[in-house]
C-alpha positions in Angstrom: 105.0 29.5 225.6 104.4 26.0 226.8 101.8 25.3 229.6 104.0 24.0 232.5 102.6 20.4 232.8 104.4 19.4 229.7 107.7 19.0 231.8 106.2 17.8 234.6 103.3 15.3 233.8 102.6 15.7 230.3 99.4 13.5 229.3 98.5 11.8 225.9 96.1 13.7 223.8 96.8 17.4 224.9 95.9 20.1 223.1 96.9 23.9 223.0 98.0 26.9 221.5 101.4 28.6 221.7 100.7 31.7 219.6 104.0 32.4 217.2 105.2 33.2 213.7 107.0 30.0 212.9 107.5 26.3 214.0 111.4 27.2 213.3 113.1 30.0 215.8 110.0 31.0 217.5 109.1 27.5 218.4 111.6 26.0 221.1 111.0 24.4 224.6 113.4 27.7 227.0 114.9 27.0 230.3 112.2 28.0 233.1 113.0 28.1 236.6 111.1 24.6 237.0 112.5 21.4 237.2 111.5 19.7 234.3 110.9 15.6 234.9 110.1 15.2 230.9 112.8 17.0 228.3 111.5 18.0 225.5 113.4 18.4 222.0 112.7 19.1 218.3 113.2 17.1 215.1 115.6 18.6 212.4 112.8 19.7 210.3 109.6 21.0 209.1 106.5 19.1 207.1 104.7 21.5 204.6 101.2 19.4 203.9 99.4 18.8 201.7 102.9 19.1 199.7 101.5 20.6 196.6 100.2 24.4 197.7 101.0 23.4 201.7 98.2 25.2 203.7 99.9 24.3 207.1 103.9 23.1 208.3 104.5 21.1 211.0 107.2 19.6 212.8 107.3 16.9 215.6 109.5 17.0 218.8 110.0 14.0 221.4 110.2 14.2 225.4 112.6 11.7 227.2 112.9 11.4 230.9 115.4 13.2 233.2 117.5 11.1 234.5 117.5 13.1 237.9 113.6 12.1 238.2 113.7 9.0 236.4 117.2 6.7 236.9 118.2 4.3 234.6 116.1 5.6 232.3 118.8 6.8 229.8 118.4 4.0 227.4 114.8 4.3 227.3 114.0 6.6 224.3 111.3 9.4 223.5 108.1 8.5 225.6 105.8 11.4 224.1 105.6 13.3 220.7 104.3 16.3 220.0 102.9 17.6 216.4 103.5 21.1 216.2 101.0 22.9 213.2 101.4 26.0 212.0 99.2 27.8 209.1 101.3 28.7 206.1 98.7 31.3 205.2 96.2 33.4 206.0 92.8 32.1 205.5 89.9 33.1 207.0 88.4 29.6 207.5 91.2 28.3 209.1 91.7 31.3 211.4 90.3 30.8 215.6 88.1 33.4 216.9 90.3 36.4 218.7 90.3 35.1 222.4 88.4 38.2 224.4 90.5 38.9 227.1 88.0 40.6 229.1 86.0 37.4 229.8 89.1 34.7 229.8 90.1 36.5 233.3 87.1 37.2 234.0 86.2 32.9 233.3 89.7 31.5 235.2 89.0 34.2 238.6 
């Protein structure tokens, strides 16, 4: 799941990780129990890189200001872009180490 901050106060250069099997149907921007100030929408196609024997696939999403919070912003167009990347194949050299949930919970307290 995405951090709520992307809907309320997006930041340039923010990097975060979302667990999922694909960037197709698994990757989206669901309804939440918060008032979103920014609405995110995926573009309609993924891109494989490199083209020959791809290592990753990515998709771009755009955020627009919600009219309710930014009156007159309907014609502004996208104000943020997101690039979501997923590995095409498992490769030990490209994998992140597993998260130690015990350490993560203790660090956040």
